[in-house]
C-alpha positions in Angstrom: 0.0 0.0 0.0 1.5 3.3 -1.1 1.5 5.8 1.8 1.0 9.5 1.4 2.3 12.3 3.7 0.1 14.6 5.7 1.3 18.0 4.5 3.5 19.9 6.9 3.9 16.9 9.2 6.0 13.7 9.3 2.8 11.6 9.4 2.5 9.0 6.7 -0.8 7.3 6.1 -2.5 4.9 3.6 -5.1 6.9 1.6 -8.3 5.8 3.5 -9.2 7.2 7.0 -11.4 4.8 9.0 -14.3 6.6 10.7 -14.6 5.6 14.2 -18.0 6.7 14.9 -19.4 3.2 14.6 -17.4 1.8 17.6 -19.6 1.6 20.5 -22.6 2.3 18.4 -23.2 -0.1 15.5 -20.3 -2.3 16.5 -19.6 -3.6 20.0 -16.0 -3.8 21.2 -15.4 -7.4 19.9 -16.8 -6.5 16.5 -14.8 -3.2 16.4 -11.6 -5.2 17.2 -12.3 -7.4 14.3 -12.9 -4.6 11.9 -9.8 -2.7 13.2 -7.6 -5.9 12.8 -8.7 -6.4 9.2 -8.4 -2.7 8.4 -4.7 -2.6 9.5 -4.0 -6.0 8.1 -5.1 -4.6 4.7 -2.2 -2.0 4.9 -4.2 0.8 6.3 -3.2 2.9 9.4 -5.3 6.0 9.9 -8.1 5.9 12.4 -10.4 9.0 13.0 -12.6 9.4 16.0 -13.9 12.1 18.4 -14.3 12.5 22.2 -18.1 12.7 21.8 -18.5 9.5 19.7 -21.1 8.0 20.3 -22.8 10.6 22.5 -26.1 9.7 20.9 -26.1 6.5 22.8 -25.2 7.6 26.3 -25.5 11.3 26.1 -21.8 12.0 26.6 -19.6 9.9 24.4 -16.2 8.4 24.9 -17.1 4.9 23.8 -15.2 5.0 20.5 -11.9 6.3 22.1 -12.1 3.6 24.8 -12.5 0.9 22.3 -9.7 2.2 20.2 -7.5 2.5 23.3 -8.3 -1.0 24.4 -7.5 -2.3 21.0 -4.1 -0.5 20.8 -3.3 -1.8 24.3 -4.1 -5.4 23.4 -2.4 -5.2 20.0 0.6 -3.3 21.2 0.6 -1.3 18.0 0.5 2.3 19.0 3.6 3.1 16.9 2.0 1.6 13.8 -1.2 3.7 13.8 -2.1 7.2 13.2 -4.8 8.5 15.6 -7.0 11.6 15.1 -9.5 12.7 17.6 -11.5 15.8 18.1 -12.7 18.4 20.7 -15.5 20.9 20.8 -18.5 19.0 19.8 -22.0 19.4 21.5 -23.4 16.7 23.8 -26.4 16.5 26.2 -23.9 17.7 28.9 -22.5 20.7 27.2 -22.7 22.8 24.0 -20.2 23.5 21.4 -17.0 24.6 23.3 -13.4 25.4 22.2 -12.4 27.5 25.1 -9.1 26.9 26.7 -10.4 25.4 29.8 -12.5 22.8 27.8 -9.6 21.9 25.4 -7.1 21.3 28.4 -9.6 19.2 30.3 -10.8 17.3 27.1 -7.4 16.4 25.8 -6.4 14.6 29.0 -9.7 12.7 29.1 -9.1 11.6 25.4 -5.5 10.6 26.2 -6.8 8.5 29.2 -9.5 6.8 27.1 -7.1 6.1 24.2 -4.5 4.9 26.6 -1.7 6.8 25.0 0.5 9.8 25.9 0.1 11.6 22.6 -2.5 12.2 19.9 -1.2 12.5 16.3 -3.8 14.8 15.1 -6.3 16.8 17.3 -9.2 18.6 15.6 -11.4 21.5 16.4 -14.4 19.5 15.8 -17.0 22.3 15.8 -16.5 26.0 16.2 -18.5 27.5 19.1 -18.1 30.9 17.2 -17.6 32.8 20.4 -14.2 31.7 21.9 -11.5 34.1 20.6 -9.2 32.5 18.0 -6.2 33.4 20.2 -7.6 31.5 23.2 -8.2 28.3 21.2 -4.8 28.4 19.6 -3.0 29.3 22.8 -4.6 26.1 24.3 -3.3 24.1 21.3 0.1 25.7 21.7 0.2 24.5 25.3 -0.7 20.9 24.7 1.6 20.7 21.6 4.5 21.9 23.7 3.5 19.5 26.4 3.8 16.6 23.8 0.2 15.6 24.2 -0.7 16.5 20.7 1.5 16.4 17.6 -0.6 18.4 15.0 -3.8 20.2 14.9 -6.7 20.2 12.3 -10.0 21.9 11.7 -13.6 20.6 11.0 -16.8 22.7 10.8 -14.9 26.0 11.1 -16.1 28.8 8.9 -13.8 30.1 6.1 -13.6 33.4 7.9 -12.5 31.9 11.3 -10.2 29.5 9.5 -8.5 32.4 7.8 -8.3 34.2 11.1 -6.8 31.2 12.7 -3.8 31.2 10.3 -3.4 34.9 10.8 -3.3 34.6 14.5 -1.0 31.6 14.5 1.4 33.5 12.3 1.4 36.5 14.5 1.8 34.7 17.8 3.9 31.6 16.6 1.1 29.3 17.5 0.6 25.9 15.9 -1.2 26.1 12.5 -4.0 23.7 11.4 -2.4 21.2 8.9 -5.6 19.5 8.0 -9.2 20.2 7.1 -12.1 17.9 7.6 -15.0 19.0 5.5 -18.4 17.6 4.5 -17.7 16.7 0.9 -18.7 13.9 -1.6 -20.1 13.4 -5.0 -23.5 14.7 -3.9 -22.5 17.5 -1.6 -19.9 19.6 -3.4 -20.6 23.3 -3.6 -19.5 24.6 -0.1 -16.2 22.8 -0.2 -15.4 23.7 -3.8 -16.5 27.3 -3.5 -15.4 28.3 0.0 -12.8 25.9 1.2 -10.8 24.7 -1.8 -9.1 28.1 -2.3 -8.1 28.0 1.4 -6.8 24.5 1.2 -4.5 25.5 -1.7 -3.5 28.8 0.0 -2.5 27.2 3.3 -1.4 23.8 2.0 -3.9 21.8 4.0 -4.5 18.1 3.7 -8.1 17.2 3.3 -10.0 14.4 4.9 -13.6 14.3 3.9 -16.3 13.3 6.2 -19.7 11.8 5.1 -17.8 10.6 2.0 -20.6 8.3 1.1 -23.3 10.6 2.5 -24.4 8.1 5.3 -24.8 5.3 2.7 -26.7 7.1 0.0 -23.8 6.8 -2.4 -23.4 3.0 -1.8 -26.5 2.6 -4.0 -28.5 0.7 -1.3 -31.3 3.2 -1.4 -33.2 2.6 -4.6 -36.9 3.2 -3.6 -38.7 5.4 -1.2 -39.3 2.5 1.0 -35.6 1.8 1.3 -35.1 4.9 3.5 -37.5 3.5 6.1 -35.4 0.4 6.6 -32.3 2.0 8.3 -31.6 4.3 11.1 -29.9 6.8 8.8 -32.4 6.6 6.0 -34.6 9.4 7.1 -31.7 11.9 7.3 -30.8 11.4 3.7 -34.2 10.8 2.0 -34.1 14.4 1.0 -31.4 13.6 -1.6 -33.6 11.2 -3.5 -34.6 13.8 -6.0 -33.8 14.2 -9.7 -30.1 15.1 -8.9 -29.7 12.3 -6.4 -31.1 9.7 -8.9 -28.8 11.1 -11.6 -25.8 10.7 -9.4 -26.7 7.1 -8.5 -27.2 6.4 -12.3 -23.7 7.7 -13.0 -22.2 5.7 -10.3 -24.0 2.6 -11.7 -22.6 3.3 -15.2 -19.0 3.8 -14.0 -19.0 0.9 -11.6 -20.4 -1.4 -14.3 -17.6 -0.4 -16.6 -15.0 -1.3 -13.9 -16.8 -4.2 -12.5 -16.8 -2.4 -9.2 -19.2 -1.1 -6.7 -20.9 2.3 -6.5 -19.3 3.0 -3.1 -15.9 2.2 -4.4 -16.4 4.5 -7.4 -17.6 7.3 -5.1 -14.6 7.0 -2.9 -12.2 6.8 -6.1 -13.8 10.0 -7.3 -12.7 11.7 -4.2 -9.2 10.3 -4.4 -9.0 11.6 -8.0 -9.3 15.1 -6.7 -5.8 16.4 -6.1 -7.1 18.4 -3.0 -8.3 15.3 -1.2 -5.8 13.3 0.8 -8.0 10.5 2.1 -11.7 10.0 2.5 -13.1 9.2 5.9 -15.3 6.1 5.7 -16.7 3.5 8.0 -17.4 -0.2 7.7 -19.3 -2.7 9.7 -18.8 -5.8 7.6 -16.0 -7.6 5.5 -18.0 -6.8 2.4 -18.1 -3.0 3.2 -14.4 -3.2 4.1 -13.5 -4.7 0.7 -15.4 -1.9 -0.9 -13.1 0.5 0.8 -9.9 -1.5 0.1 -10.7 -1.4 -3.6 -11.1 2.4 -3.9 -7.2 3.3 -3.9 -6.7 0.8 -6.6 -9.5 2.1 -8.9 -8.1 4.6 -11.4 -10.9 6.6 -13.0 -10.3 7.9 -16.5 -11.3 11.3 -17.9 -14.6 9.9 -19.3 -15.4 8.5 -15.8 -14.7 11.7 -14.1 -16.8 13.6 -16.7 -19.8 11.4 -16.2 -19.5 11.6 -12.5 -18.8 15.4 -12.4 -21.8 16.3 -14.6 -24.3 14.0 -13.0 -27.4 15.9 -11.8 -26.2 19.2 -13.1 
């Protein structure tokens, strides 16, 4: 598996980022261990989680980090994996919060759950849009200097606050964000391409897309109105089952048939064909889904494929 470098870091990753939101939610610890074992055995090494996964189960989260930490402890492989986690998201216990007090408290809690003394990549998960940028970055400066965090990234931060963060970091010699985690996929494109892509290029950010398969819509498993009532995520993405969504599914079918592949693999390969995307974030709960992920970096789409996919639904 050819590794890629996260820009402005010494971190090397295989070009798929496993989304750990399923750990402690749709997968129990035993099942999570099995998926993680197979993911790393496939040559992949990048795992993404958050301190609040899966807060929707218990109101506060922490399950995903705990499971990953238990797996690392049992497998004794901390030096072989790159771990990203996040701070600032809302739970039933607190609102969005990237204050210095919350970051300093949360990073220690994440380290304890993960059973490690350092986090490779630590994200601002959600901006609270009230904490001064200087305060947030000074907290990151403190924990980076303490060796608790190696690098920082941003997710769900507005273009304006992201730009301000770079200006403040430059002025105060604070750590700079090295990665961006945006909501971006074949179906949801405009915000990233219009507002964030120029900043990605300007600041040399590595991009890890979340909802890369739009909660399963781009796998092609939703083909009728009734299909959306069969899964827990169906109701949230039913809005995409319009003319545009159907056109995107048809394009995925066309390209996957040509390559004897799966729609999900094609959707991930489309992301990987974008020079601004370093690695899509995607989850799997079965061997079949995992193979779909494994196939994506090997699938090279040609100009005709990309034209079909890029123009779908326009």
